[in-house]
N, C-alpha and C positions, 0 to 999 in steps of 0.2 A: 586773744586777751579777754579775760572775763570782766564784764561790767554789770553791776547791779546798782540801779539808780532809783531812789525813792523820791516821791513828790507828793504834795497834797496836805502836808502838815500845816499847822497854824494855830491861831487862837480862836476859840469859839466859846459861846456861853453854854452853861449847863442846859441840857435838853436839846442842844443843837447837833448838827451832823457834819462829818468830814468824810472825804473819800481819799484813801491813800492808794497810790499807784506805784508799781515797781516794774521798771523796764529792764530787761536783761539781754545779754548777748555773750557770745564766746563759749557757750557750752550747750549741750543738748537738753534744752529746757524740759522737754516731755519726759525725760528719764528721771526727773527730780521731784521729790516732795518739796513743795514751796509753801512759805508761810510768813507770818509776821510775829515778831517777838517785841517785847517792850522792856524798858529798863527804867526803874524808878531811881532817884538819887540815892547813892550808897548801897544799892542792891544789885543782885545779879539779874541778867536778862531772864525773862520768863516768856513762855509760849503764850501767844494770844489766840492764834488760829493757824492751822495749816490745812493743806488740801493735797490729797494723794494724786498720783498720776491718772487714776481713773475718775477724778473729780469728787471723790468722797471728802467732805470737810470734817474738821475736828476743831472744837472750840473749848477754851477754858470756861469753866462754869460761870464766871463773873461777867462774861460778855454774851452768853447764849441769849438769843432773842433780840439782841441789840446790834450785833456785828454780823456781817456776811462776807465771806471770802469767796473769791472766784478766780479762775485762771483761764487764760487763752493760750493754748499750745501753738496756735498759728502765729500769734504776735509776740509770744514769749513774755507775757505779762501776767502779773498777779495783782489783784486789787482787794482792798479791804474797805467795805462800806461800813461806816460807824455811825449809828443813830443813837439817840437818847444818851448822848455823852454826859458823863459825870465828872466832877473834879478829880475823883480817884482814878480816872483814865489818863490823867496828865502824866506824860512820860516821853522818852525818846523811843520811837518805833523803828524797828529794823526789819528789812526784808531779808529772808533767808531761803537758801536752796540747799537741799540735802540729797545726795545720791545714796539710796538705800543699799546699793550693792558695793560701791567703792568707799562709802562713808565720807566722800568729799563734802565739805561743808563751806558754803559760800555766803558772804554777808555784804549788805550794802552799808552805806555810811551813816544811815539813820536820819530820821526827820522828827522834829519836835512837835508834839501835840500838847496844847495847853487848854484846859477847860476851866473857865472862870465860874465862880458860884454866883 
């Protein structure tokens, strides 16, 4: 049974930091590209950052230099360290795992991040 569980969201003031964690089970984590997406009200989910099986990260331009993604293939976890948060970062953040071969696409339930000005 696949499980993808996010934690670490919450309310923080502008300039503050949060660390999102995603714990997974039920699939071969090391085979997957894993990452974080976010969804603003009324909009589609957008990629924030992902990290390839070899550890190569990829970031959307708006978070470069502020967010850091990492993965632990032994613990089947992916984290997103978010620094210098801005009100425009307010969204629901989702953990995602994609198998580049089978195209299997797995999602967590989401965690709310709210940044106050």
